[in-house]
C-alpha positions in Angstrom: -29.6 -53.0 -40.5 -27.7 -55.9 -39.4 -24.9 -56.0 -36.3 -21.8 -55.1 -38.9 -24.0 -52.9 -41.4 -24.7 -50.4 -38.7 -20.2 -50.5 -37.1 -18.8 -50.5 -40.7 -18.5 -46.8 -42.5 -17.9 -44.1 -40.8 -18.1 -43.9 -36.9 -18.9 -40.2 -36.1 -17.3 -39.2 -32.5 -16.6 -36.0 -30.2 -13.4 -35.7 -32.8 -13.7 -32.8 -34.9 -13.4 -35.2 -37.6 -14.5 -38.9 -39.1 -12.4 -42.2 -38.0 -13.1 -45.0 -39.9 -14.0 -48.1 -38.5 -14.7 -51.4 -39.9 -15.5 -54.7 -38.0 -12.4 -55.9 -38.6 -10.4 -52.7 -36.7 -12.7 -53.3 -33.6 -12.9 -57.0 -33.6 -11.3 -58.6 -31.0 -8.9 -61.0 -31.1 -9.7 -64.8 -30.6 -8.9 -66.2 -27.1 -6.1 -68.1 -26.7 -6.9 -71.7 -26.0 -7.5 -72.2 -22.1 -8.5 -68.4 -21.7 -11.3 -67.0 -20.2 -14.2 -66.6 -22.6 -15.0 -62.5 -22.2 -17.9 -60.7 -23.6 -16.0 -57.3 -24.9 -18.3 -55.4 -26.9 -20.3 -54.5 -23.7 -20.8 -50.5 -24.3 -23.0 -48.7 -26.8 -22.1 -45.1 -27.8 -23.8 -41.7 -28.8 -21.2 -40.0 -31.4 -21.2 -36.0 -32.4 -24.0 -36.8 -35.5 -26.6 -38.7 -32.3 -26.2 -41.6 -33.6 -25.9 -45.0 -31.4 -23.0 -47.2 -32.4 -21.7 -50.1 -30.5 -21.0 -52.2 -29.2 -17.6 -51.9 -28.4 -15.5 -52.9 -25.2 -14.1 -51.0 -22.8 -10.8 -50.7 -23.6 -11.6 -49.9 -27.6 -13.1 -46.8 -25.6 -10.3 -46.0 -23.0 -8.0 -45.7 -26.0 -10.9 -43.0 -27.8 -10.4 -41.0 -24.3 -6.9 -40.9 -24.6 -7.2 -39.8 -28.1 -9.7 -37.3 -27.6 -12.4 -39.0 -29.5 -14.7 -39.1 -26.8 -15.1 -36.6 -23.6 -15.9 -36.5 -20.3 -19.9 -35.8 -21.4 -20.0 -38.4 -24.0 -23.1 -40.1 -23.7 -22.7 -44.3 -23.1 -25.1 -47.0 -21.4 -24.1 -50.8 -21.6 -24.8 -52.9 -24.1 -28.7 -54.4 -23.3 -29.5 -50.9 -21.0 -32.0 -48.2 -21.0 -30.5 -44.9 -19.6 -27.8 -43.6 -21.0 -25.0 -41.9 -18.9 -22.3 -39.8 -19.3 -19.0 -41.4 -20.2 -17.0 -39.2 -16.8 -19.7 -41.1 -14.8 -19.2 -43.8 -14.6 -16.3 -45.9 -12.3 -14.4 -48.2 -14.5 -13.5 -44.7 -16.9 -12.8 -42.6 -13.7 -9.2 -43.4 -13.6 -9.7 -42.0 -17.3 -10.2 -38.0 -16.6 -8.5 -35.8 -14.4 -10.5 -34.6 -11.2 -12.4 -31.4 -12.0 -11.1 -28.3 -10.2 -12.2 -28.3 -6.6 -12.8 -31.5 -6.3 -11.3 -33.5 -2.7 -8.5 -36.1 -3.3 -9.7 -39.7 -2.3 -9.5 -41.2 1.1 -5.6 -42.2 1.3 -4.3 -39.9 -1.5 -0.7 -38.2 -0.8 -0.8 -34.7 -0.7 1.8 -32.7 0.3 1.4 -28.8 1.6 2.7 -26.0 -1.4 5.8 -24.6 0.0 5.7 -21.3 -2.3 2.4 -20.6 -0.5 3.7 -20.9 2.8 6.9 -18.6 2.0 4.0 -16.2 0.4 2.8 -15.9 4.1 5.9 -15.3 5.2 7.0 -12.5 2.7 3.8 -11.1 3.0 4.1 -11.2 6.8 7.3 -9.7 7.3 6.3 -6.9 4.2 4.5 -4.9 6.7 7.3 -5.0 9.1 9.9 -3.9 6.2 7.7 -3.4 2.9 10.6 -4.8 0.9 9.6 -8.7 0.7 6.1 -7.7 -0.1 6.4 -8.1 -3.7 8.0 -11.2 -3.4 5.3 -12.7 -1.4 3.3 -11.5 -4.0 4.7 -13.5 -6.8 5.2 -16.8 -4.7 1.6 -16.2 -4.0 0.1 -16.3 -7.5 2.8 -19.5 -8.2 1.1 -21.4 -5.3 -2.4 -20.9 -6.4 -1.7 -22.1 -9.9 0.6 -24.9 -9.1 -2.5 -25.9 -6.7 -4.9 -25.6 -9.4 -2.8 -27.4 -11.9 -2.1 -30.5 -8.9 -5.7 -32.2 -9.1 -5.8 -31.7 -5.6 -2.1 -33.4 -4.8 -1.0 -29.9 -3.4 -3.0 -27.8 -0.5 -2.8 -24.6 0.6 -4.8 -22.5 -1.3 -5.6 -20.2 2.0 -2.3 -19.6 3.1 -1.6 -18.4 -0.3 -4.5 -16.2 -0.6 -3.3 -14.7 2.9 0.3 -14.4 1.7 -1.1 -12.2 -1.2 -3.9 -9.7 0.6 -0.8 -9.0 3.2 1.4 -8.3 0.3 -1.0 -6.2 -1.5 -1.5 -4.1 2.0 2.4 -4.2 2.6 3.0 -2.6 -0.8 0.3 -0.2 -0.6 1.3 1.0 3.0 5.1 1.0 1.5 3.6 3.2 -1.3 2.2 5.8 1.1 4.4 5.6 3.6 7.8 5.5 2.5 7.6 8.6 0.5 5.7 10.2 3.5 8.3 9.5 5.7 10.8 10.9 3.3 9.3 14.4 3.2 8.8 14.7 6.8 12.0 16.3 7.2 11.2 18.3 4.5 8.2 19.6 5.7 9.1 20.0 9.3 12.0 22.4 7.8 9.5 24.5 5.7 7.0 24.9 8.8 9.7 26.2 11.0 11.1 28.8 7.8 7.8 30.1 7.9 6.9 30.1 11.6 10.4 32.6 11.1 9.3 34.5 8.6 6.0 34.8 10.9 8.3 35.5 13.5 10.3 37.9 12.3 7.0 40.1 10.1 5.2 40.3 14.0 8.7 42.3 15.0 8.9 45.0 11.7 4.7 45.5 12.7 6.3 46.2 16.6 9.4 48.3 15.5 7.0 49.9 13.1 4.5 51.1 15.7 7.3 52.3 17.9 8.3 54.2 15.2 4.7 55.8 15.1 4.6 55.9 18.5 7.6 58.4 18.7 6.1 60.4 15.7 3.4 61.4 18.2 5.6 61.9 20.9 8.4 64.2 19.9 10.4 60.7 18.9 10.8 59.7 23.0 10.6 56.2 23.0 7.6 54.7 25.1 7.7 53.5 28.8 9.3 50.4 29.3 6.7 49.8 32.0 3.8 49.8 29.5 4.8 49.7 25.5 2.6 46.8 24.5 -0.1 49.1 25.8 1.5 52.1 24.4 2.3 51.1 20.9 -1.0 48.7 20.8 -3.2 50.9 19.2 -0.7 51.4 16.1 -0.7 47.7 15.6 -4.3 47.4 15.3 -3.8 44.0 17.1 -2.5 42.3 19.8 -1.8 38.9 18.0 1.6 39.8 16.3 2.6 40.0 20.1 2.8 36.1 19.6 5.0 34.4 18.4 3.6 31.4 16.1 6.1 29.3 17.6 6.5 30.4 21.5 4.6 28.7 24.4 0.7 28.7 23.8 0.2 28.4 27.8 2.2 32.0 27.2 0.6 35.3 27.1 3.1 37.5 24.9 6.1 36.7 24.0 7.7 39.6 22.9 10.7 41.6 25.4 11.5 45.8 24.9 14.8 46.7 25.9 14.3 48.5 28.9 17.2 51.0 28.4 15.7 52.2 25.7 12.5 53.5 28.1 11.8 57.3 27.2 14.8 57.5 25.4 14.9 60.3 21.5 16.5 57.5 19.2 18.1 61.2 18.1 20.5 60.8 21.1 21.4 56.7 20.4 24.9 56.0 18.7 24.4 53.1 16.9 21.5 52.4 16.0 21.9 49.9 13.8 23.0 47.4 16.3 21.5 48.8 19.5 18.5 46.4 20.4 14.9 47.5 21.2 12.4 44.3 20.2 13.5 40.7 21.3 12.3 37.8 21.6 11.7 36.9 25.5 9.5 34.0 27.5 8.0 36.8 29.7 4.5 38.3 29.1 2.5 41.4 28.1 4.8 44.4 29.1 8.2 42.2 29.5 11.2 44.5 29.4 14.5 44.2 30.7 18.2 42.9 29.0 19.7 40.1 27.5 19.2 38.3 30.5 15.2 37.9 29.2 16.5 36.5 26.1 14.5 33.2 24.9 16.3 30.1 26.2 13.7 27.9 24.2 15.0 28.7 20.9 11.9 28.9 18.3 13.2 28.9 15.2 16.6 26.5 15.7 19.1 28.0 17.7 18.3 31.7 16.4 16.4 34.6 17.9 14.3 37.3 16.4 15.8 40.7 17.0 14.2 44.2 16.1 16.4 46.7 16.4 16.0 50.4 16.9 16.8 51.9 12.8 13.9 49.5 12.4 15.3 46.5 10.9 14.9 43.0 11.9 17.3 39.9 12.1 17.2 35.9 12.3 20.4 36.4 15.0 22.4 33.3 15.3 23.5 32.4 19.3 27.4 33.4 18.8 26.3 36.8 16.8 24.2 37.7 20.1 27.3 38.7 21.9 28.1 41.3 19.4 24.6 43.1 20.0 24.6 46.4 22.0 21.6 46.8 24.5 23.3 49.9 25.7 22.1 53.3 24.2 
């Protein structure tokens, strides 16, 4: 087969269609007078049909590369050579292809740092403190990575972008957990205080009931102020009810008995519903006395739990404490 017959007809390349080429279509123009004689057809290629074509000029190959008819992995060899190579491996065609991902820039090539990457890192660091800038840092980091990948090595800062994304993600997770927790803390504190107040009220109710049971067994006589805890303990079933959940952990017991009621009968009392019998105190076991022994460290906000002679119990505010009766 002659050279012209091998070139004429349909030349099958890497493009998904057939390209009609004739000898006239790829024949070079005759050199002008005085121009240097140059051999233009210096390469042979293998098309997608695995057939060999050529010789073809370097300029024609570059044109086909621009048109997408050839690609980096198309096989080529200089005319007369024996070894086939990929077009992308030949230095003379290197400028026709973008650098592969991860390829370092050529020495002397101008590079610059990604501003988005730096901004992402800054926003991520600030997000650990404020949580507000974390979403911005995450978005900027993703944008920076996208730009760096598409820059063909002209942009740097991938590490800063990754750092910004990581810090922003951590800040967002911390914010998601910490902010609701901080908002709930006051409510949780109030709920705990309320629960402790109810527990203390129940303690005093049980003590007041134990005093009534003691009176039933002792001709309606109140227990001795000096030994009141020991006297009513047999009716309580446990000494734990003498401890307020909000009281000092180092204290022995947290309630006192009105000393004015020692060995008295409540049948002789006036206005038993207003007369104090059991009240919160900072004393210990068998503590007794009057208003002076009221706890100075309010355990339930500013209120104090008080049990009255008639058996009912109240959480009394400081203003109402002045209205209570201590004398029988």
